[in-house]
C-alpha positions in Angstrom: -43.6 38.4 23.1 -44.3 41.7 24.9 -43.4 45.0 23.2 -40.5 46.8 24.9 -40.4 50.5 24.6 -36.9 51.9 24.4 -35.7 55.4 25.3 -32.4 56.6 24.1 -30.7 58.9 26.7 -27.4 60.7 26.2 -24.5 59.3 28.3 -22.8 62.0 30.4 -19.1 62.2 30.8 -19.2 60.9 34.4 -21.0 57.8 33.0 -18.1 56.8 30.7 -16.9 53.8 32.8 -20.5 52.5 33.1 -20.9 52.9 29.4 -17.8 50.9 28.6 -18.7 48.1 31.1 -22.2 47.8 29.5 -20.5 47.7 26.0 -18.5 44.7 27.2 -21.6 43.0 28.6 -23.5 43.3 25.3 -20.7 42.0 23.2 -18.6 39.7 25.3 -19.7 36.4 23.6 -20.0 37.9 20.1 -16.8 39.9 19.5 -13.3 38.4 19.6 -11.8 41.8 20.2 -13.8 42.3 23.4 -13.2 38.6 24.4 -9.4 39.2 24.2 -9.6 42.3 26.4 -11.7 40.5 29.1 -9.4 37.5 29.0 -6.4 39.7 30.0 -8.0 42.8 31.6 -4.8 44.2 33.0 -2.4 43.5 30.1 -0.7 46.4 28.4 -2.7 45.8 25.2 -6.0 45.8 27.1 -5.1 49.0 29.0 -4.4 50.6 25.6 -7.8 49.5 24.4 -9.5 51.0 27.4 -7.8 54.3 26.4 -9.1 53.9 22.9 -12.6 53.3 24.2 -12.5 56.3 26.4 -11.3 58.5 23.6 -14.1 57.2 21.4 -16.6 57.9 24.2 -15.6 61.5 24.5 -15.5 62.1 20.7 -18.8 60.3 19.9 -22.5 60.8 20.6 -23.1 58.1 23.1 -26.5 56.9 24.4 -27.8 54.4 26.8 -30.9 52.5 25.7 -33.3 52.3 28.6 -36.2 49.9 29.0 -38.5 50.8 31.9 -35.6 52.9 33.3 -33.1 50.0 33.2 -30.0 50.2 31.0 -30.6 47.7 28.3 -27.9 48.6 25.7 -25.6 51.2 24.3 -25.2 53.2 21.1 -22.3 55.4 20.1 -21.8 57.1 16.8 -20.2 60.2 15.3 -20.9 62.3 12.2 -18.5 63.2 9.5 -19.3 65.5 6.6 -20.6 62.7 4.3 -21.6 59.9 6.7 -22.3 58.8 10.3 -20.0 56.1 11.7 -21.5 53.6 14.1 -18.9 53.0 16.8 -20.9 50.8 19.1 -24.4 49.2 19.3 -25.6 46.4 21.5 -28.4 45.2 23.7 -28.2 42.8 26.7 -29.5 39.4 25.6 -32.7 39.6 27.7 -33.7 42.8 25.8 -33.0 41.5 22.3 -36.7 41.1 21.5 -39.9 43.1 21.5 -38.7 45.2 18.5 -35.8 46.8 20.4 -33.6 46.5 17.3 -36.2 48.2 15.1 -36.4 51.1 17.5 -32.6 51.4 17.5 -32.6 51.4 13.7 -35.2 54.2 13.6 -33.2 56.2 16.2 -29.9 55.8 14.2 -31.7 56.6 11.0 -33.1 59.9 12.4 -29.7 60.8 13.9 -28.1 60.3 10.5 -30.7 62.4 8.7 -30.6 65.1 11.4 -26.9 65.5 10.8 -27.4 66.0 7.1 -25.8 62.7 6.1 -27.0 60.4 3.4 -24.8 57.4 4.4 -24.2 55.4 7.5 -21.2 53.1 8.1 -20.6 50.3 10.7 -18.0 47.7 11.4 -19.2 44.5 13.0 -17.8 41.2 14.2 -18.7 38.2 12.1 -20.2 36.4 15.1 -22.4 39.4 16.2 -25.6 38.1 14.8 -27.9 40.8 16.3 -25.9 43.6 14.8 -26.0 41.8 11.4 -29.7 41.6 11.7 -29.9 45.3 12.4 -27.7 45.9 9.4 -30.2 43.9 7.3 -33.0 46.2 8.5 -31.0 49.1 7.0 -30.4 47.1 3.8 -26.7 47.3 4.7 -24.1 46.3 2.0 -20.5 45.3 2.2 -18.2 48.2 1.3 -15.2 46.3 0.0 -12.6 47.6 2.5 -12.7 44.7 5.0 -9.7 42.4 5.0 -8.8 39.0 6.2 -5.5 37.3 7.0 -4.4 33.9 6.0 -1.7 31.8 7.5 0.3 30.1 4.7 2.2 26.9 4.7 5.3 26.8 2.5 5.2 23.9 0.0 8.2 24.6 -2.2 11.5 26.0 -0.8 12.6 26.9 -4.4 9.6 28.1 -6.4 10.0 29.3 -9.9 8.8 32.7 -11.0 5.8 32.7 -13.4 7.2 34.2 -16.6 4.2 36.4 -17.2 4.4 38.1 -13.8 6.8 40.8 -12.7 7.3 42.5 -9.3 8.8 46.0 -9.0 9.8 47.9 -5.9 8.2 51.4 -5.5 9.1 54.4 -3.5 6.8 55.6 -0.7 5.3 58.5 -2.7 4.3 56.4 -5.7 3.2 53.6 -3.3 0.9 55.8 -1.4 -1.0 56.6 -4.6 -1.1 53.0 -5.6 -2.2 51.8 -2.2 -5.2 54.2 -2.3 -6.0 53.4 -5.9 -6.1 49.6 -5.4 -8.0 49.7 -2.1 -10.6 51.9 -3.7 -10.6 49.8 -6.9 -12.3 47.0 -4.9 -14.8 49.4 -3.3 -15.8 50.4 -6.9 -16.2 46.7 -7.9 -18.1 45.6 -4.8 -20.2 48.6 -3.7 -20.2 51.0 -6.7 -18.8 54.4 -7.5 -21.3 56.3 -5.3 -19.6 55.2 -2.1 -16.0 55.9 -3.2 -15.8 59.3 -1.3 -17.0 57.7 1.9 -14.5 54.8 1.6 -11.7 57.2 0.9 -12.3 58.9 4.2 -12.3 55.5 6.0 -9.1 54.2 4.3 -6.5 53.5 6.9 -3.0 55.0 6.7 -0.6 52.9 4.5 1.7 50.9 6.8 5.5 51.0 6.4 7.2 48.2 4.6 8.5 47.3 1.1 6.1 48.5 -1.5 5.6 46.4 -4.6 3.9 47.0 -8.0 2.6 43.9 -9.7 2.6 43.4 -13.5 1.1 40.8 -15.8 2.6 40.8 -19.3 3.6 44.4 -18.8 0.3 45.6 -17.5 -0.1 46.8 -13.9 -2.5 44.4 -12.1 -2.1 45.2 -8.4 -0.2 46.4 -5.4 1.5 44.6 -2.5 3.1 45.6 0.8 5.6 43.4 2.5 7.0 43.7 6.1 8.7 41.6 8.7 6.7 40.3 11.6 9.5 39.0 13.8 11.4 36.5 11.8 8.5 35.9 9.4 7.2 37.7 6.4 3.8 39.3 6.1 2.3 40.5 2.8 -0.8 42.7 2.0 -2.0 41.8 -1.5 -4.5 43.9 -3.5 -4.7 42.7 -7.2 -7.2 43.2 -9.9 -10.3 41.0 -9.6 -9.1 38.9 -12.5 -6.4 37.5 -10.1 -8.7 36.6 -7.2 -8.9 32.9 -8.0 -6.9 30.4 -6.0 -4.4 29.6 -8.9 -3.8 33.2 -9.7 -3.4 34.2 -6.1 -0.9 31.3 -5.6 1.1 32.6 -8.6 1.2 36.1 -7.2 2.4 34.8 -3.9 5.2 32.8 -5.6 6.3 35.9 -7.6 6.4 38.0 -4.4 8.2 35.3 -2.6 10.9 35.1 -5.3 11.3 38.9 -5.3 11.7 39.0 -1.5 13.9 35.9 -1.3 11.8 34.9 1.7 8.7 32.7 2.2 5.4 34.5 2.9 3.9 33.3 6.2 0.9 35.7 6.5 -1.2 37.0 3.6 -3.8 39.7 4.0 -6.3 40.2 1.2 -9.8 41.8 1.0 -12.7 39.7 2.2 -14.2 39.7 -1.3 -10.9 38.3 -2.6 -10.8 35.8 0.2 -14.3 34.6 -0.6 -13.3 33.7 -4.1 -10.5 31.4 -3.0 -11.5 27.7 -3.1 -10.2 25.0 -0.7 -6.4 24.9 -0.3 -4.5 22.4 -2.5 -1.0 21.0 -2.4 0.5 24.0 -4.1 -1.2 26.7 -2.0 -2.0 25.7 1.6 -3.7 28.4 3.7 -5.7 28.7 6.8 -8.5 31.3 7.2 -9.5 32.7 10.6 -13.1 33.7 10.0 -13.9 34.2 13.6 -11.5 37.1 13.8 -13.0 39.0 10.8 -15.0 42.1 10.9 -17.4 43.4 8.2 -17.5 47.0 7.2 -20.9 47.8 5.8 -22.7 50.9 4.6 -26.3 51.9 4.2 -28.3 54.8 2.9 -30.8 56.7 5.1 -34.3 55.4 4.7 
């Protein structure tokens, strides 16, 4: 296999459209988000995504990867005080050999160190195998902030509340503290305390909804957020790791269902929690959409 030398050249503002087009070409078969845009290129949602991509382009350091003068791929990243965030990385299939990925890893690593950052962070689609291989070259690790959503099937229209569990409503101020604490709790469990500050900067804004504190025998064991999605109920659930098993998760869903007086149709949990759940059973039927998931990983400069 011939060695392909890669040059990384800054993309200029007038090259924004070409940069976005090449981004789509490098990821169209590996990223469901890109596939949805290309399937309906003129829909309102796609037009909004184009705006998002343009905004990212103008607020990131964007580079074309050139092989013998030909545009072979794209890289976009921006630096924050403590880390560099990878927005985009991809090579066209015919250039995914000859150590192009290693050269990209070296370029990203030098960029990260040049900006005085110890950490790098990237989000990647589950199906994007080349990017996962690049992450492995960095010894990338899961951060603990990634989530997945289940579709639930109700099995009992009148469930009984487990006596040891209690659900209490919270005001927004208290909920905001609980939201952050329980999201970062998992980061600490999965990735370690050193990455907490980075994860805190990446934590998304708490959505609006009904905020719920979860208790087991009087001890706080988690946080949940419930909101309507049309006529159906959606719940984000972030409990202590002692409640990540299938039976415990099922009990928490029952307790929340009884508190809300409405069946839960969509359940969002962290991917670490999701990976602990065994196959659905007759008391807790759920469907996982792995192909829609994204992994948030971090790495230290090497």
